[in-house]
C-alpha positions in Angstrom: -0.2 0.0 0.3 3.0 2.1 0.3 2.5 3.6 -3.1 -0.9 5.0 -2.3 0.2 7.2 0.5 0.7 10.9 -0.6 4.2 12.5 -0.7 4.0 14.3 2.5 3.4 11.3 4.7 6.8 10.5 3.8 8.6 13.2 6.3 5.4 13.7 8.7 6.5 12.4 12.2 4.5 11.8 15.1 5.0 14.3 17.8 8.2 13.2 19.9 6.2 14.8 22.9 3.0 12.7 22.7 5.2 9.4 22.7 7.2 10.5 25.2 3.9 10.8 27.3 3.0 7.5 27.1 6.0 6.5 29.0 5.5 8.9 32.2 2.3 6.7 32.2 3.9 4.4 35.1 3.0 4.1 38.4 4.5 6.8 41.2 6.2 8.8 37.9 6.4 12.6 39.1 5.8 14.1 35.7 7.3 17.6 34.7 6.6 16.4 30.9 3.3 17.3 29.6 1.8 20.8 29.0 -0.9 20.2 30.6 -3.0 23.5 32.3 -3.8 22.0 35.9 -8.1 20.4 36.1 -8.1 22.5 39.1 -8.4 25.4 36.8 -11.4 23.9 35.2 -14.7 26.2 36.3 -16.5 22.4 36.4 -19.7 22.7 38.1 -20.1 26.2 35.9 -19.5 24.2 32.8 -21.4 21.5 33.7 -24.3 23.5 34.7 -24.6 25.7 31.8 -24.0 22.5 29.4 -26.7 21.1 30.8 -29.3 24.5 30.7 -27.5 24.5 26.9 -28.6 21.2 25.3 -31.8 21.2 27.4 -33.4 24.9 26.5 -31.2 26.1 23.6 -30.7 22.6 20.9 -31.1 25.3 18.2 -28.1 26.9 18.5 -26.3 24.5 20.8 -26.6 21.3 19.0 -26.6 22.5 15.5 -24.1 23.3 12.7 -23.3 27.0 12.8 -21.4 29.1 10.5 -17.8 28.0 9.6 -16.6 32.1 10.9 -18.2 30.9 14.2 -20.9 32.1 16.8 -20.7 35.7 17.1 -21.9 36.0 20.7 -18.2 34.7 21.0 -16.5 36.4 18.7 -17.8 40.3 19.8 -16.5 39.4 23.6 -13.3 37.7 22.2 -12.9 40.8 20.2 -12.9 42.8 23.4 -10.4 40.8 24.9 -8.5 41.3 22.3 -8.1 45.4 22.3 -7.4 45.3 25.7 -4.1 43.7 25.0 -4.0 47.1 22.0 -5.2 44.0 19.4 -8.1 45.9 17.4 -9.6 42.9 15.3 -13.2 43.0 15.1 -15.5 40.6 14.9 -15.4 40.1 11.7 -11.8 39.5 11.8 -11.9 36.8 14.5 -12.6 32.5 13.3 -13.5 30.3 15.9 -11.2 27.4 15.5 -10.7 23.5 17.0 -8.4 25.7 19.5 -5.0 26.9 18.2 -3.6 24.0 16.8 -5.9 23.8 14.0 -5.4 27.4 13.3 -1.8 26.3 12.5 -3.0 24.2 10.2 -4.7 26.3 8.9 -2.2 28.7 8.2 0.1 26.7 6.6 -2.5 25.0 4.0 -3.3 29.1 3.4 0.4 30.2 2.8 2.9 27.2 2.0 3.9 25.5 -0.7 6.7 22.6 -0.9 10.2 24.4 0.0 8.7 27.3 1.8 10.3 28.8 4.0 9.2 29.5 7.5 11.1 30.9 10.2 10.7 30.0 13.4 12.6 30.5 17.2 15.1 28.4 18.0 13.9 26.3 19.7 10.2 26.5 18.6 7.0 25.0 19.5 7.3 21.7 18.6 3.5 22.0 17.3 4.0 24.5 15.0 7.0 22.3 13.7 4.6 19.2 12.6 2.1 21.7 11.2 4.2 23.6 9.1 6.1 20.5 7.9 3.0 18.5 7.1 3.0 21.2 3.4 6.3 20.4 3.3 8.0 23.5 4.4 11.6 24.0 5.1 11.5 24.9 8.7 14.7 28.1 9.3 15.4 27.8 13.4 16.9 31.5 14.7 18.7 31.5 18.4 16.4 32.8 20.5 18.1 35.0 23.2 17.0 36.1 26.7 15.0 38.5 25.1 13.2 37.3 21.8 14.6 35.9 18.8 18.4 37.3 17.4 17.1 39.6 14.6 20.4 40.0 13.2 20.4 36.1 12.7 16.5 36.3 11.7 17.6 39.2 8.7 20.2 36.9 7.7 18.3 33.6 7.3 15.7 35.6 5.6 18.2 36.9 3.0 20.3 33.3 2.8 16.9 32.2 1.6 16.9 34.3 -1.2 19.7 33.8 -2.0 19.1 30.7 -2.3 15.9 30.5 -4.4 13.6 29.7 -1.4 10.4 31.7 -0.7 9.9 33.3 2.9 6.9 33.3 4.0 5.9 33.2 7.5 7.6 34.1 10.7 6.3 32.0 13.3 6.4 33.6 17.2 5.2 32.6 20.6 6.0 35.5 22.3 4.7 35.5 25.8 6.6 32.7 28.2 7.5 30.7 24.9 7.3 27.5 25.0 9.4 25.5 25.3 11.8 27.9 26.7 9.6 30.6 29.3 11.2 33.6 27.6 8.9 36.3 26.7 10.2 38.7 24.3 11.2 42.4 24.7 9.2 45.2 23.3 12.6 46.4 21.4 12.8 43.0 20.0 9.0 43.1 18.8 8.8 46.6 17.0 11.8 45.2 15.3 10.2 42.1 14.4 7.9 43.8 12.7 10.1 46.0 11.4 11.6 43.4 9.6 8.6 41.7 8.6 7.4 45.0 7.0 10.5 45.3 4.9 10.5 41.8 3.8 6.8 41.7 3.0 6.7 38.5 5.2 3.3 37.5 7.5 4.3 37.3 11.2 1.9 34.2 13.2 1.6 35.8 16.8 0.6 32.4 18.7 -0.6 33.8 22.4 -2.0 30.6 23.9 0.0 31.5 27.7 -0.3 36.1 26.8 -3.1 36.2 29.7 -1.4 33.8 32.2 1.2 36.4 33.2 1.6 36.1 36.7 4.9 38.5 37.3 6.2 41.1 36.0 5.2 44.6 33.7 3.3 43.4 30.8 4.7 44.0 27.1 2.6 44.5 24.2 1.5 42.4 21.7 3.1 42.0 18.5 -0.4 42.7 16.4 -0.4 45.3 19.1 2.2 47.0 17.2 1.2 46.6 13.1 0.4 49.3 11.4 0.3 47.0 7.8 -1.8 44.5 9.2 0.4 41.5 8.4 0.2 40.0 12.1 -1.7 37.0 12.8 -2.7 35.6 15.9 -3.8 32.3 17.6 -5.8 32.0 20.8 -7.3 29.0 22.8 -9.2 28.3 25.5 -7.0 25.3 27.0 -5.3 27.0 29.8 -8.1 29.9 30.6 -11.2 27.8 30.6 -10.8 24.2 29.9 -8.2 22.1 27.1 -10.5 19.5 26.3 -13.6 21.9 25.0 -10.9 22.2 22.2 -11.9 26.0 21.4 -9.5 28.8 20.1 -9.1 31.7 17.8 -7.9 33.1 15.0 -7.8 37.1 14.6 -6.1 38.8 11.1 -6.4 40.8 8.5 -9.8 40.3 6.0 -8.0 39.1 3.0 -6.0 36.7 5.2 -9.4 35.4 7.5 -11.5 35.1 4.2 -9.1 32.5 2.0 -8.9 30.9 6.2 -12.5 30.3 6.0 -12.4 28.6 2.8 -9.5 26.0 4.1 -12.2 25.6 7.1 -14.5 24.7 5.3 -12.6 21.8 3.8 -10.9 20.9 6.8 -14.9 20.6 9.3 -17.4 23.0 8.3 -17.4 24.6 11.6 -16.3 24.5 15.1 -18.8 22.2 17.8 -21.4 24.4 18.4 -21.5 23.4 22.3 -18.4 24.1 22.8 -19.0 27.9 21.5 -22.2 28.0 23.1 -20.1 27.5 27.1 -17.5 29.7 26.0 -19.8 32.6 25.0 -22.0 31.2 28.7 -18.3 32.1 30.6 -18.5 35.7 29.2 -21.8 36.2 29.6 -22.5 34.0 33.0 -18.8 34.2 34.8 -16.9 35.8 36.8 -14.4 36.0 33.9 -11.9 38.5 35.4 -12.2 36.7 38.9 -11.2 33.8 37.6 -8.3 34.9 35.9 -6.7 36.4 38.9 -7.1 32.7 40.8 -5.4 30.8 37.4 -2.7 33.7 37.6 -2.1 33.1 41.3 -2.1 29.0 40.9 0.5 29.2 38.7 2.6 31.7 40.3 2.9 29.3 43.1 3.9 26.2 41.3 6.3 28.2 39.4 8.0 29.3 42.6 7.8 25.9 44.0 9.9 24.9 40.7 12.5 27.5 41.3 13.1 27.1 44.7 13.1 23.9 44.5 15.5 24.1 41.9 18.2 26.4 43.4 17.8 24.0 46.4 18.5 20.7 44.7 20.1 21.2 40.8 24.0 20.8 40.9 25.8 23.9 41.3 28.1 23.1 37.7 29.3 25.3 34.8 27.3 25.0 32.4 23.6 24.5 34.1 21.0 26.7 33.6 17.0 27.6 33.9 15.0 30.3 32.9 13.2 31.8 35.1 9.5 32.9 33.6 7.0 35.8 34.4 3.9 33.3 33.0 3.0 30.8 31.1 3.6 26.8 32.2 7.1 26.1 31.6 10.8 26.2 32.2 13.8 25.7 30.1 16.8 24.2 31.7 20.1 23.4 30.6 22.8 21.3 30.8 26.3 21.0 29.9 27.2 20.1 26.5 28.3 16.4 26.7 25.1 15.5 28.9 22.7 14.5 26.7 19.0 14.6 28.4 17.7 12.1 26.0 20.3 9.5 26.8 19.6 10.5 30.6 15.7 9.9 30.4 16.2 6.2 31.4 17.6 7.0 34.5 15.3 9.6 35.3 12.5 7.2 34.8 14.0 4.7 37.3 14.3 7.5 39.7 10.1 7.7 39.3 10.4 11.7 37.4 9.6 12.6 33.6 10.5 15.5 32.1 10.4 16.2 27.7 13.7 16.1 26.0 14.8 19.5 24.1 16.0 18.2 21.1 12.7 17.7 19.4 11.9 22.0 19.5 15.2 22.6 17.0 14.4 22.2 14.0 18.2 22.2 13.7 19.4 19.3 14.7 20.7 21.1 18.5 19.2 21.0 21.7 20.3 17.3 23.1 21.9 19.2 26.5 18.3 20.9 27.1 15.1 20.0 29.0 11.4 21.3 29.0 9.8 21.1 32.8 6.8 21.7 33.7 5.1 23.3 37.0 1.6 23.2 35.9 -0.1 20.3 36.7 2.0 18.6 40.0 1.4 19.6 43.4 3.9 21.8 45.3 4.5 18.4 47.2 5.5 16.7 43.6 7.3 20.1 42.7 9.6 20.1 45.8 10.2 16.2 45.3 10.3 15.5 41.7 12.7 18.8 41.2 15.0 16.5 44.1 14.8 13.2 41.8 15.9 15.4 39.1 18.9 16.7 41.0 19.7 13.2 41.9 19.4 11.9 38.7 21.8 15.0 36.7 24.6 14.5 39.7 24.2 10.4 38.7 24.6 11.2 34.6 27.2 14.1 35.4 29.4 11.5 37.4 29.1 8.7 34.7 29.8 11.1 32.1 33.3 11.8 34.1 34.2 8.5 34.8 33.4 7.4 31.0 36.2 10.3 30.0 38.5 8.9 32.4 38.2 5.7 31.5 
């Protein structure tokens, strides 16, 4: 049957993270691997009540097809929510998606031909890698510094692609509490990014799954709010602020792009679930949204600080070992000496009943073997303490093993 498969299947890869998560399901494992929101943040009782009410009393809007663009009573409050961040998207510039991963898929389908170039952060979100590679795009990584992408290298990478006869089209970024690194872009870098995209006539895809989860520090303007020309497409998800299982998100951008994205979505699923959209409508209409967001931010602030304290206490003090200190989101990023391979170390960690995500799959250039992503979102504070203690022991043992092997 192999000759029947599409050409793109020759390069399609399963998510390394999803495969690794299967290993963490062993009993007693403390997992920092999955970037899962804490179920304790889901407004379960509210969702149960409004779901029952909507299904019983509003079946025509809840159980029926809806428009491809999505329900207007949902796009309207989203427009206002975006406006709080300086993003002026009217409701007709917003498309409701089946979570933000569908937004990535649709953008890839609209813009990318085989061989086209997408510029991404190094490291970058692995779901974006999958979506772009599925369209047989060429991904070019640009080093991520402490305050965002190295813009000089970005310009060089665009120029190199053009010299090679390739067509750069998109710059994909996660500027707030990036997945996987936890890094937040500075305003200077964001303005510089917009200038480069304008000069080079490229589209910026600003993925903001965590922007509403800032729990310390001062807000930085969104990239879209700094865009005077309409060349930024924004991806948003309800997974982190309402409930991940609703699979609900939004894509916002210029009308010209939205029209084409709607066409692609009609060929994909016709429309996003009416039921989950109605639950989100009721969330905005009937729930204390701002109070809910304060609670979530406080929740993740406590967990992040617990992990950072544990890393200070238990991680070996060695040259080359460092980690980010995120101001929001669900992740932090750890680096180790070059000779330490986190994939090779993972079985040792699992023996110690602790799990993490290896860093290499987030790098499109084959590097990152000495890095790992740690999620503080779904573990308890007790698990964060004990899990980091175990992880520190694992790193000590791995470094000792490496020293012995070098002497042999």
